[in-house]
C-alpha positions as CSV (number, residue, x, y, z in Angstrom):
1,X,126.1,113.7,111.0
2,X,128.0,116.0,113.4
3,X,127.3,115.7,117.1
4,X,125.9,119.3,117.2
5,X,123.2,118.2,114.7
6,X,122.0,115.3,116.8
7,X,118.9,115.5,119.0
8,X,119.8,113.6,122.1
9,X,117.8,114.7,125.2
10,X,114.6,112.8,125.8
11,X,112.9,116.0,126.7
12,X,113.7,117.4,123.3
13,X,112.3,114.2,121.7
14,X,109.2,114.4,123.7
15,X,108.6,118.1,123.0
16,X,109.1,117.6,119.3
17,X,106.7,114.7,119.2
18,X,104.1,116.4,121.3
19,X,104.2,120.0,119.9
20,X,105.5,119.4,116.4
21,X,103.8,118.4,113.1
22,X,104.0,114.8,111.8
23,X,104.2,113.1,108.5
24,X,104.3,109.4,107.7
25,X,104.7,106.7,105.1
26,X,105.3,103.0,105.1
27,X,109.0,103.3,106.2
28,X,109.0,106.3,108.5
29,X,107.2,108.7,110.8
30,X,108.7,112.1,111.2
31,X,107.9,114.8,113.7
32,X,109.3,118.3,113.3
33,X,109.1,121.7,114.9
34,X,110.9,125.0,114.8
35,X,113.8,125.5,117.2
36,X,115.6,128.6,118.5
37,X,119.0,127.5,117.2
38,X,120.7,128.4,114.0
39,X,120.8,124.8,112.7
40,X,118.8,121.7,112.3
41,X,119.0,118.8,114.8
42,X,117.9,115.3,114.0
43,X,117.0,112.4,116.3
44,X,116.5,108.8,115.3
45,X,114.3,106.3,117.1
46,X,114.1,102.6,116.3
47,X,111.8,100.3,118.3
48,X,112.8,97.0,119.8
49,X,110.1,95.5,117.6
50,X,112.4,95.9,114.6
51,X,115.1,93.6,115.8
52,X,118.0,93.1,118.2
53,X,120.6,95.7,119.1
54,X,122.7,95.0,116.0
55,X,119.8,95.4,113.6
56,X,118.6,98.6,115.4
57,X,122.0,100.2,115.3
58,X,122.4,99.3,111.6
59,X,119.1,101.0,110.9
60,X,120.1,104.1,112.8
61,X,123.4,104.3,110.9
62,X,121.6,104.0,107.6
63,X,119.1,106.7,108.6
64,X,121.9,109.1,109.7
65,X,123.6,108.5,106.4
66,X,120.5,109.3,104.5
67,X,120.0,112.4,106.5
68,X,123.5,113.6,105.6
69,X,122.7,113.2,102.0
70,X,119.3,114.9,102.1
71,X,119.5,117.6,104.8
72,X,121.3,120.9,104.7
73,X,121.7,121.4,108.5
74,X,122.4,125.2,108.3
75,X,119.5,126.2,106.1
76,X,116.6,125.5,108.5
77,X,116.0,125.8,112.2
78,X,114.2,122.6,113.0
79,X,114.2,119.7,115.4
80,X,113.3,116.5,113.5
81,X,112.6,113.1,115.1
82,X,112.6,110.2,112.6
83,X,111.0,107.0,113.7
84,X,111.6,103.8,111.7
85,X,108.6,101.6,111.0
86,X,108.7,97.9,110.2
87,X,108.4,98.7,106.5
88,X,112.0,100.0,106.6
89,X,113.3,96.4,106.7
90,X,111.5,95.3,103.5
91,X,113.0,98.1,101.4
92,X,116.4,98.8,99.9
93,X,118.6,101.7,100.9
94,X,117.7,103.7,97.8
95,X,113.9,103.0,98.4
96,X,114.3,104.2,102.0
97,X,116.2,107.2,100.9
98,X,113.5,108.2,98.4
99,X,110.8,107.6,101.1
100,X,112.5,109.9,103.5
101,X,113.2,112.5,100.9
102,X,109.4,112.7,100.2
103,X,108.8,113.4,103.9
104,X,111.6,115.9,104.4
105,X,110.0,118.6,102.1
106,X,109.4,121.6,104.3
């Protein structure tokens, strides 16, 4: 995922969660809303409840990798916040990819 496609500012996270629409399943909660840019930005959030720093960073890397496979960043103008749930740890990479693909249908 390119740096330009990352949602980084906490204000952007908060605005997307507060004003956007939400969808969820056993592995993820996603919040999304339209932005004023010409591309999609994605932010990933992983709670301390899911593990130590090494585990959380591994989860974030996997989610970013899945996003690169599933999202065409130039086709939509969205801000997306992806929150990993505890069910993420019990599934394989392919199962998590399928679960996120089901939620990312806009």
